[in-house]
C-alpha positions as a Markdown table, in Angstrom:
| # | Residue | x | y | z |
|---|---|---|---|---|
| 1 | Unk | 10.3 | -3.0 | -7.0 |
| 2 | Unk | 11.4 | -6.5 | -7.4 |
| 3 | Unk | 13.7 | -8.1 | -9.7 |
| 4 | Unk | 12.7 | -10.0 | -12.8 |
| 5 | Unk | 13.7 | -13.0 | -10.6 |
| 6 | Unk | 11.5 | -11.7 | -7.7 |
| 7 | Unk | 8.7 | -10.7 | -9.7 |
| 8 | Unk | 8.4 | -14.4 | -11.0 |
| 9 | Unk | 8.6 | -15.6 | -7.3 |
| 10 | Unk | 5.7 | -13.3 | -6.5 |
| 11 | Unk | 3.5 | -14.3 | -9.5 |
| 12 | Unk | 3.9 | -17.9 | -8.5 |
| 13 | Unk | 3.1 | -17.0 | -4.7 |
| 14 | Unk | 0.1 | -15.0 | -5.8 |
| 15 | Unk | -1.1 | -17.9 | -8.4 |
| 16 | Unk | -1.0 | -20.2 | -5.3 |
| 17 | Unk | -2.6 | -18.1 | -3.2 |
| 18 | Unk | -5.7 | -17.5 | -5.6 |
| 19 | Unk | -5.8 | -21.4 | -6.0 |
| 20 | Unk | -6.1 | -21.8 | -2.3 |
| 21 | Unk | -8.8 | -18.9 | -1.9 |
| 22 | Unk | -10.8 | -20.4 | -4.8 |
| 23 | Unk | -10.5 | -23.9 | -3.4 |
| 24 | Unk | -12.4 | -22.5 | -0.2 |
| 25 | Unk | -14.9 | -20.5 | -2.1 |
| 26 | Unk | -13.4 | -17.3 | -1.5 |
| 27 | Unk | -15.3 | -14.6 | -3.8 |
| 28 | Unk | -14.9 | -11.4 | -5.6 |
| 29 | Unk | -10.9 | -12.2 | -5.6 |
| 30 | Unk | -8.9 | -9.0 | -6.6 |
| 31 | Unk | -5.4 | -8.7 | -7.4 |
| 32 | Unk | -3.6 | -5.2 | -7.0 |
| 33 | Unk | -0.1 | -4.9 | -8.6 |
| 34 | Unk | 1.4 | -2.4 | -6.3 |
| 35 | Unk | 5.1 | -3.1 | -7.2 |
| 36 | Unk | 5.2 | 0.5 | -8.8 |
| 37 | Unk | 3.7 | 2.2 | -5.9 |
| 38 | Unk | 4.7 | 0.6 | -2.9 |
| 39 | Unk | 7.8 | -0.9 | -1.1 |
| 40 | Unk | 5.5 | -3.3 | 0.8 |
| 41 | Unk | 5.4 | -5.8 | -1.8 |
| 42 | Unk | 4.4 | -6.8 | -5.5 |
| 43 | Unk | 0.7 | -7.9 | -5.3 |
| 44 | Unk | -2.2 | -7.4 | -2.8 |
| 45 | Unk | -5.0 | -10.1 | -3.2 |
| 46 | Unk | -8.1 | -9.4 | -1.8 |
| 47 | Unk | -11.0 | -11.6 | -1.2 |
| 48 | Unk | -14.1 | -12.2 | 0.8 |
| 49 | Unk | -15.8 | -15.0 | 2.7 |
| 50 | Unk | -19.2 | -15.2 | 4.0 |
| 51 | Unk | -18.7 | -16.2 | 7.6 |
| 52 | Unk | -15.8 | -16.5 | 10.3 |
| 53 | Unk | -15.7 | -20.4 | 9.6 |
| 54 | Unk | -15.2 | -19.9 | 5.9 |
| 55 | Unk | -12.5 | -17.1 | 6.3 |
| 56 | Unk | -10.6 | -18.9 | 8.5 |
| 57 | Unk | -10.4 | -21.8 | 6.5 |
| 58 | Unk | -9.4 | -19.4 | 3.4 |
| 59 | Unk | -6.5 | -18.2 | 5.5 |
| 60 | Unk | -5.4 | -21.8 | 6.9 |
| 61 | Unk | -5.8 | -23.0 | 3.2 |
| 62 | Unk | -3.6 | -20.3 | 1.9 |
| 63 | Unk | -0.8 | -20.7 | 4.7 |
| 64 | Unk | -0.5 | -24.6 | 4.2 |
| 65 | Unk | -0.3 | -24.0 | 0.1 |
| 66 | Unk | 2.0 | -21.8 | 0.3 |
| 67 | Unk | 4.3 | -23.0 | 3.2 |
| 68 | Unk | 4.4 | -26.3 | 1.4 |
| 69 | Unk | 5.8 | -24.4 | -1.8 |
| 70 | Unk | 8.4 | -22.8 | 0.5 |
| 71 | Unk | 6.9 | -19.5 | 1.2 |
| 72 | Unk | 6.5 | -19.2 | 4.9 |
| 73 | Unk | 4.3 | -16.6 | 6.3 |
| 74 | Unk | 5.6 | -13.6 | 7.9 |
| 75 | Unk | 2.8 | -12.3 | 10.0 |
| 76 | Unk | -1.0 | -13.1 | 10.3 |
| 77 | Unk | -3.7 | -10.3 | 11.9 |
| 78 | Unk | -7.1 | -10.7 | 12.8 |
| 79 | Unk | -7.5 | -14.5 | 12.5 |
| 80 | Unk | -9.6 | -14.8 | 15.7 |
| 81 | Unk | -12.2 | -12.3 | 14.5 |
| 82 | Unk | -12.1 | -13.3 | 11.2 |
| 83 | Unk | -13.8 | -9.8 | 9.9 |
| 84 | Unk | -10.4 | -9.0 | 8.3 |
| 85 | Unk | -7.4 | -11.5 | 8.2 |
| 86 | Unk | -4.2 | -9.8 | 6.8 |
| 87 | Unk | -1.4 | -12.2 | 5.9 |
| 88 | Unk | 1.9 | -11.2 | 4.8 |
| 89 | Unk | 4.1 | -13.4 | 2.9 |
| 90 | Unk | 6.7 | -10.5 | 2.2 |
| 91 | Unk | 6.5 | -10.3 | -1.6 |
| 92 | Unk | 2.3 | -10.8 | -1.6 |
| 93 | Unk | 0.0 | -9.5 | 1.0 |
| 94 | Unk | -3.4 | -11.1 | 1.4 |
| 95 | Unk | -6.4 | -9.5 | 2.5 |
| 96 | Unk | -9.6 | -11.8 | 3.5 |
| 97 | Unk | -12.6 | -9.7 | 4.7 |
| 98 | Unk | -16.2 | -10.7 | 5.5 |
| 99 | Unk | -18.3 | -8.5 | 3.0 |
| 100 | Unk | -19.2 | -5.2 | 5.7 |
| 101 | Unk | -15.6 | -5.1 | 6.6 |
| 102 | Unk | -14.8 | -5.2 | 2.7 |
| 103 | Unk | -17.0 | -2.4 | 1.8 |
| 104 | Unk | -15.8 | -0.4 | 4.7 |
| 105 | Unk | -12.1 | -0.4 | 4.2 |
| 106 | Unk | -12.7 | -0.7 | 0.4 |
| 107 | Unk | -8.8 | -1.4 | -0.5 |
| 108 | Unk | -9.6 | -1.4 | -3.9 |
| 109 | Unk | -10.3 | 2.3 | -4.0 |
| 110 | Unk | -7.5 | 3.4 | -1.5 |
| 111 | Unk | -4.9 | 1.3 | -3.8 |
| 112 | Unk | -6.0 | 2.9 | -6.8 |
| 113 | Unk | -2.5 | 4.0 | -8.0 |
| 114 | Unk | -1.9 | 0.0 | -8.2 |
| 115 | Unk | -2.8 | -1.8 | -11.2 |
| 116 | Unk | -5.8 | -4.2 | -10.9 |
| 117 | Unk | -4.7 | -7.3 | -12.6 |
| 118 | Unk | -6.8 | -10.4 | -13.6 |
| 119 | Unk | -5.5 | -13.5 | -11.6 |
| 120 | Unk | -5.5 | -15.2 | -15.1 |
| 121 | Unk | -2.9 | -12.6 | -16.1 |
| 122 | Unk | -0.6 | -14.1 | -13.5 |
| 123 | Unk | -0.6 | -17.8 | -15.5 |
């Protein structure tokens, strides 16, 4: 679990990531607070795109937006196929799916012990 300062940093990162996803027309954006149930980070952000090009554009915009704000990406997986892109920024982990893989992997169910929060609640 992050300190108060760490939580504020995570919230700022999450807000920027959500805005970056929205700017590229990401759909069904969900935020799960995992800080109480995992040491992986504070937030999972899950979003969907409609095709490979859009999903990659969403990932590019998140990377650029967070990078400019001083939050470098630690790891990215799945960019080439763009069926499920996982972006690790340390305190937040972003999952960008195509609709088929989002249904199949159903992270919202797997992480149901986390607390789903409204994106507006971060503001």
